[in-house]
N, C-alpha and C positions, 0 to 999 in steps of 0.2 A: 533549157532554162525552166520551162513550165513544170517538167518532172521534178527538177530540183526544188522549185518553190513549193510544189504540193507536198514534198517530203518535209521541208523545214517549217512551213507555216504552222502546222499543229504544235510543233515543238516550241516555236517562238510564242505562240498564244498561251501555251501552258506556262512557260517561263515568265511571261508578262503577268499572268494572274498570280503566280507565286511571289513575284516582286511586289505587286500591289498588296498582297496579304501581309508580307513581311513589313512593308513600310506602314501600312495602315494600323496594324496591331502595335508596332513599336511606337507609333505616334500616340495611340490611345493610352499607352503607359507613360510616355514622355510628357505629354501636356499636363496632366494633373500633378505629377511628381516634380516636374521642372517648375511649374507655376508655384507650388508650395515652397520649394527651395529658393526660388527667386524672391518671393515675398519675405521669407525669413532672412535672407541676406540683407534686404532693405531695412526691415524692422529692427534687426539686431545691430545695425551699424550705428555710428555715432549720431546722436540726435534722433534716433528711431524710437518708436513707441515701446520696443522691447530691448532697448540698448544693452548690449552685453559684448564687451570686447573679446572675451574668451570664446563665446558661442560664434561670434562673427568670424573670428580667425579660424576656428575649426571648420565651419561651413565653407569658408573661402578656400581653405586648404584642400578640402574634399573636392570642390568644384575644379580647382586648378589642376589637381592631380588627374582627375577624370578627363579634363580637356587636353592634357599634355601627352597622354599615352596614345601612340599611333594605333589606329583601329585594327590593323592586321595583327599587332602584338596583343591587343585586348582580346581578339578572337581566340587566340591560343591560351592566354592567361586565365580566362574564365571558363575553360572547358569543364573543370570539376563542378563549378556552380551551375553551368548549363545542364550537365548530366543530372545533377541533384534536383533541378527544378522541372525539367521536361522529360528526363529519362533517356535522352539521346544527345549526341553532339554533332549530328549531321542532319541536313534537311532544313526546310523552311522554318519549322517550329523552333529548332535549336538556334537558328540565326537571330531570332527575335530578341533573345536575352542579351547578347553583346550589343545589338543595335540600340536597345533601350538604354543600356548602361553607358554607351558612348554619347548619346544625344541628350540625356537628362541634364548633365552639367552644362553642356553648350546652351541648351534652351534656358536654363536657370539664369545664366548671365544675361541673355537677351531680355528675359522678364525683368531682372533687376534694373537694367538700363532703361527699359520702357517705363517702369514705374517711377524712376527718378525724374523723368520728364514732366510728371504731373506737378503743376504749381503747388508749392507748399501752402499757399494761402487757402486752397480748397480743403486741404487736410486740416488746417487749423480751424477753419470755419466749421467743419463737421464735428471736430472735437469740442468746440465751444458750444455747439448746439446739443451736446450730450450724447453724441454717437459713440458707440463702443469700438474697440480696435477692430473687431470682426466686421462691423458695419463700415468702418472707414475703408477697409480693404475691398469689401464686396460692392459697396455703393459709391465709392469715390475713386480709389486708385485704379482698380481693374477697369471700370467703365470708361474712365478718362483716357486710359492707356490702351484701350481696345484696338484702335487702328494700328498702333505700333506692335501690339501683341500678335495681331493677325499677320502682319508682315514678318514677324519673328517666327511664327508657325510655318509660314511659307518657306523661309530660308532654311529652317531646321529640317523640314520635310524633304527639300531638295538635297540637303546633305545626307539624309538617311537613304535616299535613292542611290547616291554614290556609294555609301557604305554597303548597301545591300548587294551592289554589283561586286564589290570587293569580297564579300562573304562567299562568293562562288569559288574563291581560291581554296577554301577548306570544305567544299561540299555543301555550301549553304543553300543551294538551289537558286532558282530565279535566272534572270538574264545573264548575270555574271558567270554562273555555272555553265550555261550554254556556250558563252563566248570562249571560256577556257577549254572546256572538254571538246568542243567541236571546232571552234574557230582557231584556237591556238594549238592544241595537241594533235588535231587531225588536219591542220592546214586548210580548213574550209574558210577562206577569206570572206566569202559571201555571207556566212553566218555572223562573223564578227561585225561586218558592216551593218547587217540588219539589226543586230542587238544595239549597236551605237545609235542607229536611227530611231529605234523605239525609245531608248533612254532619253535622247534629245527631245523627242515629241512629248514624253511624259513631263519633263522639266519645263518645257515651254508652256504646256497646258496648265500646269500647276502654278507657274509664275503669273500667267495671265489671269487665272481665277483669283489668286491671292491679291494681286494688285487691284482688281476691280472691287473686291470686298473691302479692302482697306480704304480705298478712295470713297466708297459709299459711306462707310462708317465715319470718315473724317468730315463729310459734308452733312451728316445727319444731325 
């Protein structure tokens, strides 16, 4: 058992780092683009400051299509784009492209929902005091919705962890790749169990941290 663990431990550590890199970079792309898209969905909706039925329907259609495509299909569908952007279709770097494309629409809807929870009276008061649209968003909507946005980031990041494991099916690296190549293809059940344990621990730690931050912001 000790010999087996000494063999698999470095592999699992490397795979965990790859997963963290994939998830981290994908979220660095997802948060700003998803936030912008969510804000635009709100502002272009009926009664919004940039009300536009056409723009809102186009943005909504883009988001809905992005959310409806299964991730495993998206992985294959965006191979030409991935190759054009990063020069390869395998490995950790290549997996970041479909990860971001899959999570931006999801996070955008979370942002839109969080911003809608902000009392309209606060927005009207800011406009009445002469605030510009940009100031309403940056000084009223986003700060007031921050606890919900943090919870949304937590939920989205957990989803990305799951997607990153799925990316192992097409050579995306990380824990999913180890589970498939060693746990499934070589029938090393111990490796599969170990990768599941690591993924569960990552999700638990992330949820715990996200909940604490969100609660603190709610009471501040």
